[in-house]
N, C-alpha and C positions, 0 to 999 in steps of 0.2 A: 430574423431568419433562425431557422431550429438549427439546433445542433447535437449531435450525439457523442456521448465520452464512454470511454471505456476505463474502469478502475479495474486494475488487475490486482491480486491477493498479492502476500508477500513474496517475493520471488526466493527460495530457499537453494541453495547449492547449483552445484553444475547441471543438478535435473532439474531447476527452474528455470536456468538461463537455456538450455535445451527446450523445454517447451514454448518459450518465447520464442527462440529460433526458429521451430518448425510451424508454430500455430499463428504469429499474431499477425504475418502480413496477408496471410491469405483471408485472418478474418476479416483484419481492416479493411481490405477490399471489399468483400462481399458482403459486409452489412453498413459500408460508407460510414466509417468511422472518424470523426473529424477530431478527435484528442484522446490520449494514452496517457494514465497516470498510474504509476505502480509502485510500490511500496519496495524498494529493493535493498533494505537493511541488512538481509539474511544472504545475499547472493555471493558473498565472499565464504565459502565454507561453511554457510549457516551462520554466522557471528560478524556482522559489519559488512560494508561496501568498501571494496577497494576501488583504486584510480580506472586500472584497467577494466573490471568488471563496470562498472559506469559508464564508460565509453562504448563498449560494446553493446549493451542495453540501448544506448541512446542510438546506437547504428542501426539495431533491431526494428525500431520504429516507436519505441516509448518518448514520449515528449517530454515527459514531468516524473522524476523519479523523488520519494519521499521516503524518509527514514525515521527513526524513535530514538530509543533509549540508546542503540547500537552502531549510531551515525558517525560516531567518533573512534571505532574502535578500531579501525585500520589508520595507520599514522599518514599514509600516504592522501587519505582524503580528508583530513584535518586541513592539511595546504590547499589540494585540488578545490576543495568545496567553494572556496572564496572566488574561483576563476571561472566556475561553472552554474550561471543561476537556472540551469534544469535540476540541479538538484537541491532538493529542499533539505535542510535539517527542520527539527520543530520550531516553530516562531516562537515559544515561549522560554527557549534559553536566553543566557543572559544576552544583551545587546549586542555587546562588544565580541561574543564569540564569532569564529568562522562561520562564514556561508549566512544563509538569510532562511526565513520560515514561509515567506511569501513570492509568490510569481504572477506580475498581471502579463498578460499576452492577447493576441488577437486571433480569434478563431474564427474563419471565415469574414462574418461583417461583426461578430460579436465580442465584447471585452470581456474576456473571464479572468478571475481572480483565483489561483489556487494556493490555501491554505492548509498547512501542516502543524497538527499541533499535538503535544504529549500529554497525557492523560497524568493526573494527579497522584494516584493511587500503585501502589503495587510496584514501584519502581525507585529501590534504597536507594540509590547510586546519583540520582537526580534530584534536585531539588529546584523546582522551576517556578516562573510567574502562574500564577492561577489560570488553569486551562479555560476555564468559562468565561471569565472577566475579557480575557485577551481575545479571547474567539471573539464574543458579543462585538468587541472594540474594531476587530479587524471585519468581520461580516457589515458592520453598519460603513465603516470606510468605503469597501468596496463598492457596496450600493451606493452610498454619495458619491463617487467616482464614476458611474455609470456602468460597472462592470459585475457581471455574475461571480457570486462567491461560490466555491467549490469547496468543502471542508474534507480533508480528512484527518480522521482522528484517532491516532496511536494511542489505544489504551486499555486496561486490561479488564477491569467488572464490567460484566454487562450493564448493569444499573447507570454506571457513569457515562458509558455509550447513548444509552437511551434518555437519560437527562439532557445530553448534549444535542440528541436529536430533537426532543420538544423544546428546550431553549430558542434553536433556531429555525423551528420550522415557520413557514412564509418570509423567511428574509434570507437563508441561504438555500442556493437550488438543490444542493446534496450535501447530505452527512454521512460519511463512508466510513465504518469503523475496521482498524485493523491489529493486529498483532495477536490475538489468538490462532490466527491461521488456520480458523475451521470456519468452512463457509456455511452461515448461518441461515437461518428459514424463514427470516423474519422481514425479506425485502419487500419494501411498500413508498407509497407516497404519503407523505405526513398533509396534515391540513395548511394550506397556503402553496403546497405545490415544492414541498422538499423530499427528495428521494433520500430513505433510509433504509441501512442493514447494520445490523451490530458487528459481523465481521465478514469481509470479500474473500475470506480463506487464504490460499496458498497456489502458488505455481511450484509445480514440482513432483513429487511424490505421495501419492494419496493414501497408498497403502504402509502407512508409514507413522512415527510419533513427530509430528510438525515438519517432518521432510526427513526425519532422523530414523538410521537403524533401528529396529525395534529392541532387539535383545542387548545392545550396549546402552539404551535409554531404561529398559528393566533392571539390568545390572546396578545403574547408579541409586535407583530407588531401593532396590533391597540393602547392599552392601555401603551408601552413602558414603563410597569414594569415588572423587571425581576423575574421571577419564573423558577424553575427548569425544563428542557426538560425531557418528559416521554419516555420511550422506547417503541417502537411498536412492533407488533408481527404479522401485516398482510401481508401476501403474502412473505414469508421469499424466499430468493434464495441466491445461491453461484455465486457470479459475478467475473468475471477477465477479463485477457485473456493469451492465450497458445500461446507459441513463440518457434519455432523451429530454430534452430541454427546450421548451417554445420560446418564440421570438419575446417573450415578456420576461424570460428569465426564470421560468418556472418550470419544475419536473414535470413531466406527463407520464413516464414510464419508467419502470426499473425492471430490469431482467437478469437475472444469474446466469452466467455463462460456465460452462466445463467441455473443454474439448481435450479428447484423448491423444496423448503424443506418444509415437511408437518409439522414436528415440534411435537416432540410425548408428550409434556408437556401441561399441562393443563393454558392458559393465559387468561387475558382478551384481547379483540380485540380491536383493534382503532375505536374509533368513525370517523363519517363522518361529523358531525355537531361541530360547535363551541359553546363554552359554553355561 
């Protein structure tokens, strides 16, 4: 039995949550989507995932929420992640850390394994197990248990993500990159039936700097003075990739998704001029 999986880009702030709230359920019904996986580590103000926002996102129709280097930024998530198997930290954090990095679940008649991995480069606060060695082990383990491996790779360098995709081609049904928050133009089916994209974008403001107000981000670059990033509400979209997987556990199609969302609440739009 074939399945259809939606991988949503990183949900950034309240604009990202609004995009999910307004667009996910109609999309899920219209496209007969069986499983929704989303990176949620930017949902709470763009920096981390709080307990309340995680529960809200799961109620809105997301089945599995993944996180990266910011998964422990909110203190209530450090405790809550152990209690909710639908929220995944990177699997290559120390084994004794709160939470888990792998989730087995049944989708229709198929057994699926969602694997969340953090990249090796450009994360100075983390010093984790080698992403590639662990990913290979977890994918092989999932296949041995009769499950379809779906890998979400939260990494910074493009080359690192491409390397992961090619290493797991023909083994994982999907290798989906996150972290850059910009939808890349390289969605493809690799040899052996592996759906791949370097980055599946972000849910939230598209006319922004990674979901944040441009003037404040410009000011930080010019002055080097830290300041709080501000959420942006211009051009909200639900963004991600849709992957079709056949009954042999191989990807047969991958499609990028961009759905504009009006947003029903009143918010101050982003300005286009620096302060």
